[in-house]
VOBA-1610 file (N, C-alpha, C; in pm, whole numbers, padded with zeros to 5 digits, always signed):
BEGIN
Met-01738-00796+01399Met-01671-00689+01345Met-01659-00645+01198Pro-01688-00541+01156Pro-01690-00483+01013Pro-01575-00490+00974Ile-01558-00453+00820Ile-01424-00454+00739Ile-01354-00340+00772Asn-01242-00315+00853Asn-01151-00201+00862Asn-01000-00235+00841Phe-00949-00147+00783Phe-00797-00165+00756Phe-00765-00052+00691Thr-00614-00055+00661Thr-00558+00073+00607Thr-00483+00020+00476Ala-00511+00050+00360Ala-00435+00018+00236Ala-00333+00110+00237Ile-00213+00066+00199Ile-00082+00128+00163Ile-00008+00088+00014Asp+00050+00206-00026Asp+00102+00169-00135Asp+00246+00281-00150Phe+00359+00228-00152Phe+00484+00278-00173Phe+00531+00300-00331Glu+00609+00420-00347Glu+00678+00400-00492Glu+00805+00436-00448Thr+00899+00394-00488Thr+01056+00402-00476Thr+01130+00469-00562Ala+01249+00532-00522Ala+01339+00637-00614Ala+01431+00545-00698Asn+01450+00403-00617Asn+01538+00335-00716Asn+01524+00192-00685Gly+01600+00116-00711Gly+01561-00051-00693Gly+01594-00072-00521Ser+01641+00018-00446Ser+01660-00072-00307Ser+01504-00027-00260Pro+01466-00141-00161Pro+01341-00121-00096Pro+01350-00014+00035Ala+01463+00060+00057Ala+01489+00160+00136Ala+01501+00301+00093Ser+01416+00309-00030Ser+01390+00424-00090Ser+01290+00485-00130Pro+01216+00481-00033Pro+01068+00536-00046Pro+01058+00695-00104Cys+00999+00714-00175Cys+00995+00875-00246Cys+00826+00900-00242Ala+00760+00813-00202Ala+00587+00852-00210Ala+00512+00738-00137Val+00434+00775-00039Val+00344+00693+00033Val+00184+00717+00001Gly+00108+00646-00017Gly-00046+00659-00021Gly-00120+00564+00093Leu-00226+00600+00179Leu-00259+00577+00256Leu-00423+00590+00255Val-00508+00457+00269Val-00614+00473+00261Val-00687+00409+00359Lys-00779+00465+00462Lys-00835+00397+00581Lys-00982+00391+00530Val-01014+00237+00580Val-01142+00188+00560Val-01212+00140+00708Arg-01319+00207+00701Arg-01381+00171+00853Arg-01544+00123+00804Asp-01600+00002+00864Asp-01713-00013+00826Asp-01750-00047+00696Gly-01649-00076+00618Gly-01648-00127+00467Gly-01656-00008+00400Gln-01604+00154+00436Gln-01617+00241+00364Gln-01511+00308+00395Ile-01467+00377+00262Ile-01318+00446+00247Ile-01346+00586+00336Val-01284+00613+00430Val-01322+00736+00537Val-01210+00853+00532Asp-01098+00811+00506Asp-00986+00902+00501Asp-00899+00863+00432Thr-00775+00957+00380Thr-00671+00937+00305Thr-00519+01033+00370Phe-00422+00961+00345Phe-00301+01031+00383Phe-00202+01019+00238Val-00135+01087+00200Val-00057+01106+00076Val+00059+01175+00106Thr+00177+01152+00081Thr+00310+01229+00089Thr+00411+01204+00010Leu+00472+01305-00063Leu+00620+01261-00141Leu+00705+01264-00008Ile+00824+01206-00030Ile+00920+01190+00091Ile+01067+01197+00036Gln+01141+01242+00107Gln+01289+01227+00084Gln+01352+01119+00135Pro+01409+01016+00027Pro+01454+00896+00052Pro+01555+00900+00150Pro+01581+00809+00239Pro+01693+00809+00362Pro+01831+00793+00282Ala+01909+00852+00328Ala+02060+00800+00272Ala+02088+00678+00317Pro+02179+00584+00244Pro+02226+00640+00132Pro+02148+00600+00009Asn+02018+00578+00037Asn+01948+00531-00114Asn+01834+00651-00142Asn+01906+00788-00135Asn+01843+00906-00155Asn+01863+00939-00323Trp+01888+00867-00397Trp+01939+00866-00546Trp+01786+00833-00632Phe+01782+00871-00742Phe+01683+00837-00836Phe+01691+00775-00943His+01654+00635-00973His+01688+00563-01103His+01590+00591-01220Glu+01643+00634-01344Glu+01564+00648-01451Glu+01430+00568-01464Gly+01457+00437-01458Gly+01371+00343-01478Gly+01248+00348-01372Asn+01271+00403-01235Asn+01165+00417-01156Asn+01087+00567-01186Ile+01186+00676-01245Ile+01111+00797-01254Ile+01000+00771-01373Arg+01043+00689-01474Arg+00968+00656-01592Arg+00847+00589-01533Val+00836+00507-01436Val+00743+00444-01394Val+00610+00531-01318His+00665+00605-01213His+00588+00675-01119His+00617+00850-01163Gly+00687+00894-01243Gly+00706+01008-01272Gly+00744+01106-01160Ile+00822+01090-01053Ile+00852+01147-00925Ile+01018+01180-00973Gln+01039+01321-00982Gln+01167+01351-01019Gln+01248+01396-00879Pro+01364+01389-00884Pro+01414+01428-00751Pro+01394+01542-00711Ala+01356+01664-00768Ala+01340+01797-00743Ala+01217+01808-00691Asp+01100+01700-00725Asp+00995+01706-00639Asp+00996+01667-00516Val+01082+01605-00453Val+01119+01575-00311Val+01183+01660-00242Leu+01254+01759-00303Leu+01334+01845-00240Leu+01276+01928-00094Asp+01151+01962-00075Asp+01081+02015+00012Asp+00995+01920+00101Ala+01006+01793+00023Ala+00923+01693+00118Ala+00983+01642+00238Pro+00875+01579+00319Pro+00919+01556+00467Pro+01023+01444+00464Ser+01135+01414+00533Ser+01208+01337+00537Ser+01141+01210+00584Trp+01207+01082+00579Trp+01151+00959+00589Trp+01126+00939+00713Gln+01198+01026+00808Gln+01160+00997+00960Gln+01027+01053+01006Glu+01008+01197+00908Glu+00896+01265+00954Glu+00751+01178+00888Ala+00793+01152+00759Ala+00679+01079+00715Ala+00659+00945+00759Leu+00751+00886+00820Leu+00714+00738+00899Leu+00610+00789+01026Ser+00658+00888+01072Ser+00584+00929+01199Ser+00464+00931+01190Glu+00417+01051+01055Glu+00305+01088+01038Glu+00215+00961+01006Met+00276+00860+00906Met+00204+00740+00844Met+00179+00650+00992Leu+00257+00637+01071Leu+00213+00557+01190Leu+00103+00582+01274Gln+00082+00735+01266Gln+00007+00799+01379Gln-00145+00775+01302Phe-00128+00782+01159Phe-00238+00770+01062Phe-00296+00593+01072Ile-00191+00513+01038Ile-00209+00364+01075Ile-00303+00333+01212Gly-00231+00390+01297Gly-00276+00320+01441Gly-00230+00197+01454Asp-00337+00103+01499Asp-00312-00037+01503Asp-00398-00098+01365Asp-00421-00028+01303Asp-00491-00125+01175Asp-00419-00237+01102Thr-00483-00335+01047Thr-00415-00404+00969Thr-00381-00341+00835Leu-00261-00363+00793Leu-00231-00309+00650Leu-00245-00409+00547Ile-00314-00342+00438Ile-00325-00423+00312Ile-00263-00353+00201Ala-00187-00432+00113Ala-00126-00372-00005Ala-00122-00470-00145His-00124-00426-00251His-00122-00518-00359His+00022-00562-00369Asn+00036-00684-00365Asn+00179-00704-00369Asn+00254-00692-00226Ala+00165-00735-00131Ala+00234-00687-00012Ala+00355-00696+00029Pro+00443-00811-00012Pro+00578-00824+00018Pro+00676-00691-00033Phe+00636-00664-00119Phe+00723-00544-00178Phe+00678-00408-00071Asp+00561-00398-00054Asp+00541-00256+00050Asp+00605-00309+00170Met+00562-00406+00254Met+00605-00432+00380Met+00761-00437+00359Gly+00821-00466+00266Gly+00965-00450+00239Gly+01012-00331+00257Val+00968-00229+00182Val+00979-00097+00190Val+00971-00030+00323Leu+00885-00091+00379Leu+00846-00004+00516Leu+00957-00079+00615Arg+00995-00193+00596Arg+01094-00259+00699Arg+01228-00206+00680Ala+01263-00223+00548Ala+01394-00151+00514Ala+01443+00003+00557Ser+01312+00058+00497Ser+01331+00199+00558Ser+01358+00227+00687Ala+01257+00186+00762Ala+01261+00202+00889Ala+01407+00170+00950Ala+01451+00050+00907Ala+01595-00007+00939Ala+01691+00069+00900Ala+01671+00184+00795Ala+01779+00233+00752Ala+01778+00394+00845Ile+01694+00376+00918Ile+01690+00502+01011Ile+01679+00453+01157Glu+01712+00349+01175Glu+01705+00270+01289Glu+01600+00302+01361Thr+01486+00290+01308Thr+01368+00320+01389Thr+01260+00171+01388Pro+01236+00139+01524Pro+01167+00032+01534Pro+01006+00043+01468Leu+00968-00053+01426Leu+00835-00022+01385Leu+00732-00126+01484Pro+00608-00058+01503Pro+00517-00125+01595Pro+00467-00275+01538Ala+00420-00347+01612Ala+00371-00512+01592Ala+00248-00475+01515Leu+00250-00442+01389Leu+00121-00447+01287Leu+00118-00581+01217Lys-00005-00586+01154Lys-00010-00712+01112Lys-00080-00671+00931Tyr-00037-00755+00848Tyr-00070-00724+00720Tyr-00132-00854+00629Thr-00182-00810+00512Thr-00217-00911+00411Thr-00201-00840+00285Cys-00237-00915+00196Cys-00207-00856+00032Cys-00339-00924-00051Ser-00391-00790-00096Ser-00501-00798-00206Ser-00459-00863-00322Leu-00345-00881-00351Leu-00298-00967-00456Leu-00334-01121-00453Ala-00307-01160-00334Ala-00322-01287-00294Ala-00486-01287-00297Ile-00555-01226-00214Ile-00693-01241-00219Ile-00774-01202-00363Ser-00689-01162-00447Ser-00741-01148-00586Ser-00740-01249-00630Arg-00641-01334-00652Arg-00609-01460-00694Arg-00726-01559-00651Lys-00754-01548-00527Lys-00879-01644-00481Lys-00998-01600-00493Thr-01035-01469-00555Thr-01159-01417-00590Thr-01187-01427-00732Tyr-01101-01393-00817Tyr-01125-01376-00963Tyr-01062-01448-01058Asn-01109-01461-01164Asn-01043-01552-01278Asn-00999-01471-01387Leu-00869-01409-01376Leu-00834-01305-01446Leu-00710-01341-01537Glu-00662-01310-01637Glu-00532-01315-01696Glu-00420-01253-01627Ser-00455-01159-01552Ser-00334-01075-01492Ser-00390-01035-01364Tyr-00323-01018-01272Tyr-00342-00980-01133Tyr-00281-00865-01088Arg-00211-00807-01181Arg-00170-00678-01158Arg-00265-00562-01123Leu-00251-00490-01018Leu-00338-00390-00963Leu-00418-00334-01062Asn-00379-00261-01169Asn-00454-00211-01274Asn-00536-00309-01322Ala-00501-00435-01354Ala-00589-00527-01412Ala-00698-00564-01327Val-00673-00584-01195Val-00786-00619-01101Val-00865-00510-01085Ala-00825-00369-01104Ala-00889-00238-01075Ala-00988-00233-01197Tyr-00957-00280-01277Tyr-01036-00273-01447Tyr-01135-00364-01403Ala-01105-00503-01368Ala-01205-00597-01387Ala-01309-00586-01282Ile-01312-00477-01170Ile-01404-00484-01086Ile-01472-00339-01116Gly-01443-00277-01218Gly-01508-00147-01271Gly-01443-00009-01218His-01334-00048-01166His-01286+00090-01118His-01157+00121-01225Glu-01181+00191-01337Glu-01074+00213-01444Glu-01023+00360-01448Glu-01090+00426-01364Glu-01021+00590-01375Glu-00953+00621-01242Phe-00835+00562-01251Phe-00724+00604-01176Phe-00566+00595-01221Ala-00513+00679-01149Ala-00364+00728-01212Ala-00259+00612-01139His-00255+00494-01236His-00149+00398-01177His-00020+00427-01162His+00036+00383-01056His+00187+00410-00997His+00151+00555-00930Asp+00058+00623-00893Asp+00032+00712-00836Asp+00019+00649-00660Ala+00086+00692-00554Ala+00070+00615-00406Ala-00082+00602-00384Leu-00128+00724-00386Leu-00275+00748-00344Leu-00365+00659-00433Ala-00344+00687-00555Ala-00443+00605-00630Ala-00423+00442-00628Asp-00316+00407-00602Asp-00296+00256-00608Asp-00343+00229-00458Ser-00323+00277-00351Ser-00393+00243-00237Ser-00538+00273-00225Asp-00580+00350-00291Asp-00738+00333-00326Asp-00788+00239-00385Ala-00695+00183-00486Ala-00759+00084-00579Ala-00754-00039-00527Cys-00638-00044-00426Cys-00628-00197-00360Cys-00746-00179-00254Ala-00800-00064-00175Ala-00891-00095-00096Ala-01036-00114-00162Arg-01030-00067-00269Arg-01166-00093-00343Arg-01151-00233-00374Ile-01048-00308-00431Ile-01048-00441-00458Ile-01079-00528-00341Val-01054-00492-00212Val-01054-00559-00089Val-01215-00584-00073Leu-01260-00437-00089Leu-01412-00446-00065Leu-01508-00508-00155His-01450-00498-00308His-01527-00573-00403His-01508-00704-00362Ala-01388-00767-00313Ala-01395-00919-00290Ala-01467-00966-00199Ala-01464-00888-00078Ala-01540-00892+00022Ala-01720-00922-00020Asp-01755-00822-00091Asp-01874-00827-00133Asp-01917-00948-00208Arg-01832-00987-00320Arg-01837-01094-00397Arg-01822-01236-00318His-01753-01230-00208His-01753-01368-00127His-01877-01341-00016Gly-01939-01251-00003Gly-02052-01242+00084Gly-02013-01237+00220Val-01909-01161+00250Val-01849-01166+00405Val-01857-01004+00450Glu-01880-00996+00563Glu-01887-00848+00622Glu-01765-00838+00704Thr-01683-00919+00721Thr-01544-00894+00819Thr-01432-00942+00718Leu-01317-00864+00795Leu-01184-00898+00725Leu-01149-01033+00777Asp-01162-01080+00877Asp-01142-01218+00917Asp-01231-01334+00811Asp-01345-01284+00795Asp-01410-01383+00679Asp-01359-01400+00549Leu-01346-01269+00509Leu-01266-01248+00370Leu-01139-01325+00375Leu-01068-01331+00465Leu-00928-01400+00467Leu-00933-01560+00489Ala-01055-01587+00550Ala-01095-01739+00572Ala-01144-01786+00410Ala-01220-01711+00341Ala-01299-01725+00216Ala-01177-01755+00126Thr-01075-01672+00127Thr-00962-01674+00035Thr-00854-01747+00064Lys-00850-01813+00201Lys-00736-01891+00214Lys-00610-01820+00266Gln-00633-01672+00323Gln-00523-01612+00341Gln-00524-01602+00491Val-00390-01537+00544Val-00378-01516+00674Val-00317-01392+00690Leu-00334-01343+00834Leu-00268-01217+00859Leu-00105-01262+00882Lys-00018-01175+00835Lys+00136-01159+00876Lys+00161-01084+00987Asp+00276-01102+01033Asp+00325-00988+01131Asp+00407-00931+01062Leu+00425-00782+01071Leu+00517-00687+01008Leu+00648-00739+01024
//
């Protein structure tokens, strides 16, 4: 089975994991990026306020999400895009925490998805001073991307996983996980 997954990245409005204000998804089939999904999001109440520190990181202002889909609408579209794919995020505990907490905030159950972490894969693949997303992306030659843009970050995550698979000489996600001593986790 070739490498198939969906890379995911959230940006949040404040320090709460239940405050998504943007999400980017990148679908990989047979080791190739084939589709993307990105949207701004109105964070669910009571976490629908923006902290200045978060705005400084991602540049998303409260006015930017006024006409954006609600979290309920965005979640529905995201889950349709993801299907039954394995999710991969760079620092997956953060992104999976956002997904879980935000779904709980609107009392919406999540499907039984699996996930893994490109940060953990990177640590077992490369010898770098930093394993932050932008540092790993630069190390693999992916230098032109807007860090902290949800779609750009999920695209960088996908490219890191594909590069790591190539570096390990593997053709399936299972083989990449075995080579990097990682396991799929339940969402």
